[in-house]
TITIMAR-651017 format. One record per residue: residue number from 0; chain; z, x, y of N, C-alpha, C, O in turn. Coordinates in pm, 1 decimal. Layout:
// residues N
+-----+----+----------+----------+----------+----------+----------+----------+----------+----------+----------+----------+----------+----------+
|   i | ch |     n.up |   n.east |  n.north |    ca.up |  ca.east | ca.north |     c.up |   c.east |  c.north |     o.up |   o.east |  o.north |
+-----+----+----------+----------+----------+----------+----------+----------+----------+----------+----------+----------+----------+----------+
| NUM |  A |        Z |        X |        Y |        Z |        X |        Y |        Z |        X |        Y |        Z |        X |        Y |
...
+-----+----+----------+----------+----------+----------+----------+----------+----------+----------+----------+----------+----------+----------+
END
This chain:
// residues 109
+-----+----+----------+----------+----------+----------+----------+----------+----------+----------+----------+----------+----------+----------+
|   i | ch |     n.up |   n.east |  n.north |    ca.up |  ca.east | ca.north |     c.up |   c.east |  c.north |     o.up |   o.east |  o.north |
+-----+----+----------+----------+----------+----------+----------+----------+----------+----------+----------+----------+----------+----------+
|   0 |  A |  -1240.5 |  -8091.7 |   7891.9 |  -1107.6 |  -8084.1 |   7834.4 |  -1090.6 |  -8205.5 |   7741.7 |  -1105.4 |  -8320.2 |   7784.1 |
|   1 |  A |  -1059.1 |  -8177.8 |   7614.8 |  -1039.8 |  -8289.4 |   7522.6 |   -902.2 |  -8353.3 |   7542.9 |   -817.6 |  -8298.3 |   7613.5 |
|   2 |  A |   -880.5 |  -8468.9 |   7481.2 |   -758.1 |  -8546.7 |   7499.0 |   -633.6 |  -8466.6 |   7463.8 |   -536.9 |  -8466.2 |   7540.0 |
|   3 |  A |   -634.7 |  -8399.2 |   7350.2 |   -516.5 |  -8325.6 |   7306.4 |   -481.5 |  -8211.8 |   7402.9 |   -364.2 |  -8189.0 |   7432.6 |
|   4 |  A |   -582.4 |  -8141.5 |   7451.1 |   -558.6 |  -8034.4 |   7546.8 |   -504.0 |  -8091.7 |   7678.1 |   -416.1 |  -8032.9 |   7741.2 |
|   5 |  A |   -557.3 |  -8206.3 |   7717.4 |   -509.1 |  -8271.1 |   7839.9 |   -361.5 |  -8309.6 |   7826.0 |   -281.9 |  -8287.1 |   7917.2 |
|   6 |  A |   -325.9 |  -8367.5 |   7711.3 |   -185.6 |  -8405.0 |   7686.6 |    -95.3 |  -8282.4 |   7691.9 |      9.7 |  -8285.8 |   7756.0 |
|   7 |  A |   -134.4 |  -8175.8 |   7626.3 |    -52.8 |  -8053.0 |   7623.7 |    -39.5 |  -7992.0 |   7762.9 |     67.3 |  -7942.5 |   7799.0 |
|   8 |  A |   -148.3 |  -7995.3 |   7841.9 |   -145.7 |  -7941.5 |   7977.0 |    -47.2 |  -8020.1 |   8064.4 |     32.4 |  -7961.4 |   8137.8 |
|   9 |  A |    -53.5 |  -8150.8 |   8055.7 |     35.4 |  -8235.7 |   8136.0 |    180.9 |  -8216.3 |   8092.1 |    270.2 |  -8207.7 |   8176.4 |
|  10 |  A |    204.7 |  -8209.3 |   7963.4 |    341.7 |  -8189.9 |   7913.2 |    394.7 |  -8053.6 |   7956.6 |    508.3 |  -8043.7 |   8002.9 |
|  11 |  A |    315.4 |  -7950.3 |   7942.5 |    358.3 |  -7816.2 |   7984.8 |    394.3 |  -7818.3 |   8134.4 |    497.0 |  -7764.0 |   8175.1 |
|  12 |  A |    309.8 |  -7880.6 |   8213.9 |    336.0 |  -7887.2 |   8356.3 |    468.4 |  -7958.6 |   8383.4 |    547.0 |  -7914.4 |   8467.3 |
|  13 |  A |    492.8 |  -8067.9 |   8313.0 |    617.7 |  -8143.1 |   8330.6 |    738.1 |  -8059.2 |   8290.0 |    837.7 |  -8055.3 |   8362.3 |
|  14 |  A |    730.5 |  -7992.2 |   8175.9 |    840.7 |  -7908.5 |   8128.4 |    869.6 |  -7797.1 |   8229.7 |    984.7 |  -7774.0 |   8266.6 |
|  15 |  A |    765.1 |  -7729.4 |   8273.5 |    782.8 |  -7619.2 |   8369.4 |    842.1 |  -7668.6 |   8500.1 |    927.2 |  -7602.9 |   8560.1 |
|  16 |  A |    796.1 |  -7785.5 |   8543.6 |    846.0 |  -7840.4 |   8669.6 |    994.0 |  -7878.8 |   8658.9 |   1071.2 |  -7854.9 |   8751.7 |
|  17 |  A |   1033.2 |  -7937.8 |   8546.7 |   1173.2 |  -7977.4 |   8527.7 |   1263.3 |  -7854.4 |   8517.6 |   1369.0 |  -7849.6 |   8580.4 |
|  18 |  A |   1222.2 |  -7755.6 |   8439.5 |   1302.3 |  -7632.6 |   8423.8 |   1314.2 |  -7560.9 |   8558.0 |   1422.1 |  -7513.1 |   8593.3 |
|  19 |  A |   1204.5 |  -7553.0 |   8632.8 |   1207.7 |  -7489.4 |   8765.6 |   1301.8 |  -7565.4 |   8860.8 |   1358.8 |  -7506.7 |   8952.8 |
|  20 |  A |   1316.9 |  -7694.9 |   8837.5 |   1405.6 |  -7776.1 |   8920.2 |   1551.5 |  -7771.0 |   8878.2 |   1636.5 |  -7838.4 |   8936.5 |
|  21 |  A |   1580.0 |  -7690.1 |   8775.8 |   1718.5 |  -7672.2 |   8733.7 |   1761.9 |  -7755.9 |   8615.0 |   1881.5 |  -7767.6 |   8588.5 |
|  22 |  A |   1667.9 |  -7813.7 |   8543.6 |   1699.8 |  -7898.9 |   8428.7 |   1699.3 |  -7820.7 |   8297.9 |   1635.1 |  -7716.5 |   8285.1 |
|  23 |  A |   1773.3 |  -7874.9 |   8201.1 |   1761.7 |  -7835.8 |   8060.2 |   1694.9 |  -7949.8 |   7989.0 |   1712.6 |  -8065.9 |   8026.2 |
|  24 |  A |   1617.2 |  -7917.9 |   7885.7 |   1539.4 |  -8018.2 |   7813.9 |   1566.6 |  -8011.0 |   7665.0 |   1603.1 |  -7906.2 |   7611.7 |
|  25 |  A |   1548.2 |  -8123.6 |   7599.2 |   1570.9 |  -8131.6 |   7452.9 |   1467.6 |  -8226.6 |   7393.9 |   1454.9 |  -8340.3 |   7439.4 |
|  26 |  A |   1394.5 |  -8181.5 |   7294.2 |   1291.3 |  -8262.9 |   7231.6 |   1346.9 |  -8334.5 |   7110.7 |   1416.3 |  -8275.3 |   7027.9 |
|  27 |  A |   1315.6 |  -8463.2 |   7101.3 |   1354.7 |  -8544.8 |   6988.0 |   1231.8 |  -8620.8 |   6935.9 |   1143.4 |  -8659.5 |   7012.4 |
|  28 |  A |   1229.2 |  -8640.5 |   6806.2 |   1123.4 |  -8718.4 |   6742.8 |   1193.0 |  -8827.8 |   6662.6 |   1255.4 |  -8799.3 |   6560.4 |
|  29 |  A |   1182.9 |  -8952.8 |   6708.0 |   1261.1 |  -9059.5 |   6648.3 |   1407.2 |  -9028.1 |   6670.7 |   1447.7 |  -8999.7 |   6783.4 |
|  30 |  A |   1487.3 |  -9032.5 |   6565.5 |   1628.4 |  -8997.2 |   6574.8 |   1653.9 |  -8849.0 |   6548.3 |   1766.6 |  -8801.2 |   6561.5 |
|  31 |  A |   1549.6 |  -8777.6 |   6511.2 |   1565.1 |  -8636.4 |   6473.1 |   1564.7 |  -8545.0 |   6595.8 |   1480.6 |  -8557.2 |   6684.8 |
|  32 |  A |   1658.9 |  -8455.6 |   6597.2 |   1666.9 |  -8353.2 |   6699.3 |   1567.5 |  -8242.6 |   6662.0 |   1576.1 |  -8185.0 |   6553.5 |
|  33 |  A |   1473.5 |  -8213.2 |   6752.0 |   1371.0 |  -8113.5 |   6724.9 |   1407.9 |  -7979.1 |   6786.4 |   1389.4 |  -7874.6 |   6724.0 |
|  34 |  A |   1461.0 |  -7981.9 |   6910.6 |   1509.8 |  -7860.0 |   6974.2 |   1647.2 |  -7885.4 |   7033.3 |   1681.2 |  -7999.1 |   7066.1 |
|  35 |  A |   1724.0 |  -7783.0 |   7046.5 |   1850.9 |  -7791.0 |   7118.3 |   1819.3 |  -7792.7 |   7268.2 |   1706.6 |  -7764.6 |   7308.6 |
|  36 |  A |   1918.4 |  -7825.6 |   7349.2 |   1898.9 |  -7818.8 |   7494.2 |   1859.1 |  -7675.4 |   7531.1 |   1920.2 |  -7578.5 |   7485.9 |
|  37 |  A |   1755.4 |  -7664.8 |   7614.2 |   1700.8 |  -7533.4 |   7644.1 |   1629.1 |  -7534.9 |   7777.2 |   1600.5 |  -7640.6 |   7833.6 |
|  38 |  A |   1600.6 |  -7416.1 |   7826.1 |   1509.1 |  -7398.7 |   7938.2 |   1383.9 |  -7321.9 |   7892.6 |   1301.9 |  -7279.8 |   7974.2 |
|  39 |  A |   1371.8 |  -7305.4 |   7762.4 |   1259.8 |  -7232.2 |   7702.7 |   1142.3 |  -7325.2 |   7678.7 |   1135.5 |  -7392.5 |   7575.9 |
|  40 |  A |   1049.9 |  -7329.0 |   7773.5 |    934.8 |  -7418.6 |   7766.6 |    851.2 |  -7388.5 |   7642.5 |    805.2 |  -7481.2 |   7575.9 |
|  41 |  A |    830.7 |  -7261.0 |   7610.1 |    748.4 |  -7224.4 |   7493.0 |    808.3 |  -7277.2 |   7363.8 |    734.8 |  -7322.6 |   7276.1 |
|  42 |  A |    939.6 |  -7272.2 |   7350.4 |   1004.8 |  -7322.4 |   7229.1 |    977.5 |  -7471.8 |   7211.1 |    954.6 |  -7517.9 |   7099.3 |
|  43 |  A |    979.9 |  -7546.4 |   7320.2 |    952.7 |  -7690.8 |   7313.1 |    804.5 |  -7713.3 |   7286.0 |    769.6 |  -7797.8 |   7203.5 |
|  44 |  A |    717.6 |  -7640.5 |   7352.6 |    573.4 |  -7657.4 |   7334.0 |    531.7 |  -7632.5 |   7189.1 |    441.1 |  -7699.3 |   7139.3 |
|  45 |  A |    595.0 |  -7539.1 |   7121.7 |    560.4 |  -7508.8 |   6982.7 |    595.2 |  -7623.5 |   6888.6 |    534.5 |  -7636.3 |   6782.3 |
|  46 |  A |    690.9 |  -7705.9 |   6925.3 |    736.1 |  -7815.7 |   6838.1 |    670.8 |  -7949.0 |   6868.1 |    690.5 |  -8045.2 |   6793.8 |
|  47 |  A |    594.1 |  -7956.9 |   6974.7 |    532.0 |  -8083.7 |   7016.5 |    428.8 |  -8136.4 |   6919.6 |    370.1 |  -8062.2 |   6840.9 |
|  48 |  A |    408.2 |  -8266.3 |   6927.5 |    299.6 |  -8337.0 |   6859.9 |    314.8 |  -8342.0 |   6708.5 |    215.7 |  -8340.1 |   6635.5 |
|  49 |  A |    437.1 |  -8348.2 |   6662.3 |    462.4 |  -8361.4 |   6520.3 |    463.2 |  -8509.9 |   6480.1 |    459.8 |  -8542.3 |   6361.4 |
|  50 |  A |    467.5 |  -8597.9 |   6577.9 |    467.6 |  -8742.9 |   6555.9 |    381.2 |  -8809.2 |   6661.9 |    335.7 |  -8742.2 |   6754.6 |
|  51 |  A |    357.7 |  -8938.5 |   6650.2 |    276.0 |  -9009.1 |   6749.4 |    351.3 |  -9029.3 |   6880.9 |    290.5 |  -9045.3 |   6986.8 |
|  52 |  A |    485.1 |  -9028.5 |   6872.5 |    567.8 |  -9050.4 |   6991.3 |    690.3 |  -8959.8 |   6982.5 |    755.7 |  -8951.5 |   6878.5 |
|  53 |  A |    719.8 |  -8893.4 |   7091.4 |    837.0 |  -8805.5 |   7097.0 |    908.9 |  -8829.0 |   7228.7 |    854.3 |  -8888.8 |   7321.5 |
|  54 |  A |   1031.9 |  -8781.1 |   7235.1 |   1116.4 |  -8807.6 |   7350.4 |   1175.1 |  -8677.5 |   7403.4 |   1219.0 |  -8591.8 |   7326.7 |
|  55 |  A |   1175.2 |  -8664.3 |   7534.1 |   1234.4 |  -8548.8 |   7597.8 |   1359.1 |  -8596.7 |   7672.2 |   1349.8 |  -8677.8 |   7764.4 |
|  56 |  A |   1473.1 |  -8547.1 |   7632.3 |   1597.4 |  -8576.9 |   7700.9 |   1617.7 |  -8469.4 |   7804.6 |   1592.4 |  -8351.8 |   7778.5 |
|  57 |  A |   1663.5 |  -8508.7 |   7923.3 |   1672.8 |  -8417.4 |   8035.7 |   1813.9 |  -8417.6 |   8092.1 |   1873.4 |  -8523.0 |   8114.5 |
|  58 |  A |   1866.7 |  -8296.6 |   8114.8 |   1997.0 |  -8278.4 |   8178.1 |   1978.8 |  -8200.7 |   8306.2 |   1891.7 |  -8114.3 |   8316.4 |
|  59 |  A |   2062.8 |  -8232.6 |   8404.8 |   2062.0 |  -8161.4 |   8532.3 |   2202.2 |  -8110.0 |   8562.1 |   2300.8 |  -8179.8 |   8538.2 |
|  60 |  A |   2211.1 |  -7987.9 |   8614.2 |   2340.9 |  -7929.3 |   8644.9 |   2385.7 |  -7982.0 |   8781.6 |   2328.6 |  -7947.6 |   8885.1 |
|  61 |  A |   2488.3 |  -8065.4 |   8778.9 |   2541.9 |  -8123.6 |   8901.7 |   2688.2 |  -8081.5 |   8916.3 |   2768.8 |  -8098.4 |   8824.9 |
|  62 |  A |   2719.7 |  -8027.4 |   9030.8 |   2854.5 |  -7974.8 |   9059.2 |   2895.6 |  -7874.7 |   8953.4 |   2836.8 |  -7766.8 |   8946.4 |
|  63 |  A |   2994.6 |  -7906.0 |   8870.4 |   3045.4 |  -7808.3 |   8773.6 |   3008.1 |  -7838.9 |   8629.5 |   3057.8 |  -7773.7 |   8537.6 |
|  64 |  A |   2922.0 |  -7936.3 |   8608.6 |   2892.8 |  -7976.7 |   8470.9 |   2748.4 |  -8025.8 |   8460.6 |   2684.1 |  -8056.9 |   8560.8 |
|  65 |  A |   2699.6 |  -8031.8 |   8336.7 |   2567.2 |  -8083.9 |   8310.2 |   2576.7 |  -8235.3 |   8296.2 |   2668.2 |  -8286.4 |   8231.7 |
|  66 |  A |   2482.6 |  -8306.9 |   8356.4 |   2476.9 |  -8452.8 |   8344.1 |   2344.6 |  -8491.2 |   8278.7 |   2239.1 |  -8434.6 |   8307.5 |
|  67 |  A |   2354.7 |  -8590.4 |   8189.0 |   2231.6 |  -8645.1 |   8129.2 |   2157.4 |  -8718.2 |   8240.8 |   2213.2 |  -8807.1 |   8305.1 |
|  68 |  A |   2033.2 |  -8681.2 |   8263.3 |   1956.1 |  -8740.1 |   8373.2 |   1858.7 |  -8847.9 |   8327.2 |   1819.1 |  -8933.0 |   8406.8 |
|  69 |  A |   1819.8 |  -8845.5 |   8200.8 |   1726.3 |  -8946.9 |   8153.8 |   1637.8 |  -8897.4 |   8043.2 |   1655.2 |  -8787.8 |   7990.0 |
|  70 |  A |   1540.6 |  -8982.5 |   8009.5 |   1452.4 |  -8954.3 |   7897.7 |   1308.7 |  -8984.7 |   7936.8 |   1281.5 |  -9077.6 |   8012.8 |
|  71 |  A |   1218.9 |  -8905.8 |   7884.1 |   1076.0 |  -8929.3 |   7901.0 |   1015.3 |  -8947.7 |   7762.4 |   1047.7 |  -8873.5 |   7669.7 |
|  72 |  A |    928.3 |  -9045.5 |   7748.5 |    855.8 |  -9063.8 |   7622.7 |    719.6 |  -8999.2 |   7635.2 |    652.2 |  -9012.6 |   7737.3 |
|  73 |  A |    679.4 |  -8928.6 |   7529.8 |    544.0 |  -8875.6 |   7518.7 |    475.9 |  -8957.7 |   7410.1 |    517.3 |  -8954.4 |   7294.2 |
|  74 |  A |    371.5 |  -9031.4 |   7447.5 |    297.0 |  -9110.9 |   7350.9 |    155.6 |  -9052.7 |   7344.8 |     83.4 |  -9050.7 |   7444.5 |
|  75 |  A |    118.6 |  -9006.6 |   7228.3 |     -7.7 |  -8935.0 |   7209.7 |   -118.7 |  -9028.9 |   7163.3 |    -91.9 |  -9133.2 |   7103.7 |
|  76 |  A |   -242.2 |  -8991.3 |   7190.9 |   -356.5 |  -9060.0 |   7134.5 |   -420.0 |  -9164.4 |   7221.2 |   -511.4 |  -9233.0 |   7175.4 |
|  77 |  A |   -377.3 |  -9180.3 |   7342.4 |   -439.2 |  -9278.8 |   7432.6 |   -552.0 |  -9208.9 |   7509.6 |   -649.5 |  -9163.5 |   7449.8 |
|  78 |  A |   -538.3 |  -9200.7 |   7641.5 |   -642.4 |  -9139.7 |   7725.1 |   -618.6 |  -8992.6 |   7754.6 |   -709.2 |  -8923.9 |   7801.8 |
|  79 |  A |   -500.0 |  -8943.6 |   7727.8 |   -467.4 |  -8804.6 |   7757.8 |   -385.9 |  -8791.2 |   7884.3 |   -275.0 |  -8738.0 |   7881.2 |
|  80 |  A |   -439.3 |  -8838.5 |   7995.6 |   -368.9 |  -8831.0 |   8122.1 |   -244.7 |  -8919.6 |   8125.6 |   -157.4 |  -8899.1 |   8209.9 |
|  81 |  A |   -235.2 |  -9016.3 |   8036.9 |   -125.0 |  -9113.2 |   8035.0 |    -21.1 |  -9081.3 |   7926.7 |     47.5 |  -9171.7 |   7878.9 |
|  82 |  A |     -9.0 |  -8955.8 |   7888.1 |     79.7 |  -8914.1 |   7779.9 |    228.9 |  -8937.6 |   7814.8 |    310.1 |  -8961.7 |   7725.5 |
|  83 |  A |    263.8 |  -8930.5 |   7943.2 |    403.8 |  -8951.3 |   7983.4 |    427.2 |  -9099.0 |   8009.8 |    357.5 |  -9162.8 |   8088.7 |
|  84 |  A |    528.2 |  -9151.0 |   7940.7 |    567.2 |  -9291.9 |   7957.1 |    715.1 |  -9297.4 |   7988.8 |    789.3 |  -9204.0 |   7958.2 |
|  85 |  A |    757.1 |  -9404.1 |   8048.7 |    899.3 |  -9432.9 |   8068.1 |    973.9 |  -9324.3 |   8145.0 |   1090.5 |  -9297.9 |   8115.5 |
|  86 |  A |    910.2 |  -9261.4 |   8241.8 |    987.0 |  -9164.7 |   8321.8 |   1073.2 |  -9244.5 |   8420.3 |   1023.1 |  -9329.5 |   8493.9 |
|  87 |  A |   1201.2 |  -9215.8 |   8420.0 |   1298.6 |  -9288.0 |   8498.8 |   1297.4 |  -9243.2 |   8644.7 |   1258.6 |  -9130.0 |   8674.0 |
|  88 |  A |   1339.4 |  -9330.6 |   8736.7 |   1340.2 |  -9294.1 |   8878.2 |   1419.2 |  -9165.4 |   8906.8 |   1380.8 |  -9087.9 |   8994.4 |
|  89 |  A |   1527.3 |  -9142.4 |   8834.9 |   1607.3 |  -9020.4 |   8854.5 |   1528.3 |  -8893.9 |   8824.4 |   1560.6 |  -8786.7 |   8875.4 |
|  90 |  A |   1424.0 |  -8906.1 |   8741.3 |   1346.5 |  -8788.0 |   8702.6 |   1223.8 |  -8767.0 |   8790.6 |   1163.8 |  -8659.6 |   8786.5 |
|  91 |  A |   1185.5 |  -8865.4 |   8869.1 |   1063.5 |  -8854.3 |   8951.0 |   1059.9 |  -8731.3 |   9041.5 |    953.7 |  -8670.7 |   9055.5 |
|  92 |  A |   1172.9 |  -8691.0 |   9104.5 |   1166.6 |  -8569.6 |   9186.1 |   1130.2 |  -8444.8 |   9105.9 |   1075.6 |  -8349.2 |   9161.1 |
|  93 |  A |   1159.8 |  -8445.4 |   8977.2 |   1130.2 |  -8328.8 |   8892.4 |    987.6 |  -8332.9 |   8837.8 |    943.3 |  -8238.0 |   8773.1 |
|  94 |  A |    915.5 |  -8442.5 |   8863.4 |    780.8 |  -8459.9 |   8806.5 |    674.9 |  -8485.2 |   8913.0 |    567.1 |  -8536.1 |   8882.3 |
|  95 |  A |    703.9 |  -8450.7 |   9035.7 |    612.4 |  -8480.9 |   9145.4 |    473.5 |  -8420.0 |   9124.7 |    373.2 |  -8491.3 |   9129.6 |
|  96 |  A |    467.3 |  -8288.5 |   9101.5 |    339.2 |  -8220.1 |   9081.6 |    266.4 |  -8272.9 |   8958.8 |    144.9 |  -8292.9 |   8961.2 |
|  97 |  A |    341.8 |  -8295.3 |   8851.5 |    281.6 |  -8344.3 |   8725.9 |    223.5 |  -8484.5 |   8747.3 |    112.9 |  -8513.2 |   8701.5 |
|  98 |  A |    295.7 |  -8569.8 |   8815.2 |    248.3 |  -8706.3 |   8840.0 |    122.3 |  -8706.8 |   8924.6 |     29.1 |  -8782.7 |   8898.1 |
|  99 |  A |    119.8 |  -8622.8 |   9025.2 |     -0.6 |  -8613.1 |   9110.2 |   -121.5 |  -8566.0 |   9029.9 |   -231.6 |  -8619.0 |   9045.2 |
| 100 |  A |   -100.3 |  -8466.7 |   8944.8 |   -208.5 |  -8414.2 |   8860.9 |   -259.5 |  -8521.1 |   8764.9 |   -380.3 |  -8540.1 |   8750.5 |
| 101 |  A |   -167.6 |  -8590.3 |   8700.0 |   -203.9 |  -8694.2 |   8605.3 |   -278.8 |  -8809.4 |   8675.3 |   -375.1 |  -8863.5 |   8621.0 |
| 102 |  A |   -234.2 |  -8845.5 |   8794.3 |   -303.5 |  -8950.9 |   8871.8 |   -446.4 |  -8908.7 |   8906.9 |   -538.9 |  -8989.6 |   8900.3 |
| 103 |  A |   -464.0 |  -8781.0 |   8944.4 |   -600.0 |  -8732.2 |   8975.0 |   -689.4 |  -8737.3 |   8852.1 |   -805.8 |  -8776.7 |   8860.4 |
| 104 |  A |   -634.3 |  -8697.3 |   8738.4 |   -712.7 |  -8702.0 |   8614.5 |   -753.0 |  -8844.1 |   8579.6 |   -865.3 |  -8866.9 |   8534.4 |
| 105 |  A |   -664.2 |  -8939.6 |   8599.5 |   -693.2 |  -9078.2 |   8563.4 |   -810.7 |  -9133.6 |   8642.5 |   -877.9 |  -9226.7 |   8598.0 |
| 106 |  A |   -834.9 |  -9077.3 |   8758.0 |   -945.5 |  -9126.4 |   8843.6 |  -1080.9 |  -9065.5 |   8808.0 |  -1185.4 |  -9119.4 |   8844.3 |
| 107 |  A |  -1078.4 |  -8953.9 |   8737.4 |  -1206.2 |  -8888.3 |   8704.9 |  -1245.0 |  -8906.4 |   8558.7 |  -1357.2 |  -8873.6 |   8520.1 |
| 108 |  A |  -1155.2 |  -8957.4 |   8478.2 |  -1184.5 |  -8972.6 |   8336.2 |  -1208.7 |  -9117.8 |   8301.5 |  -1235.0 |  -9150.0 |   8185.7 |
+-----+----+----------+----------+----------+----------+----------+----------+----------+----------+----------+----------+----------+----------+
END
């Protein structure tokens, strides 16, 4: 698996895990809004990797309203398994499977 494919696999896993956990996601590149808030993983995947660094803003439905839960940075071009940066503690429950997968990859690559 090459670096780019590894990055895309990890990002897809993270997006799917967050959406399955009840989150909405929004992709940003710098200050530019790339996607609106969505649960459509494919729509976000199609827009990825247009810059060296992108940001995923995450919302979670709590009680009767959506709350901003945090941001994840995607930084491309390093080792592949380390594409996710700056994941906040509030988001860790939504990234458990992804984090475990990424940790396993880091040990074999």
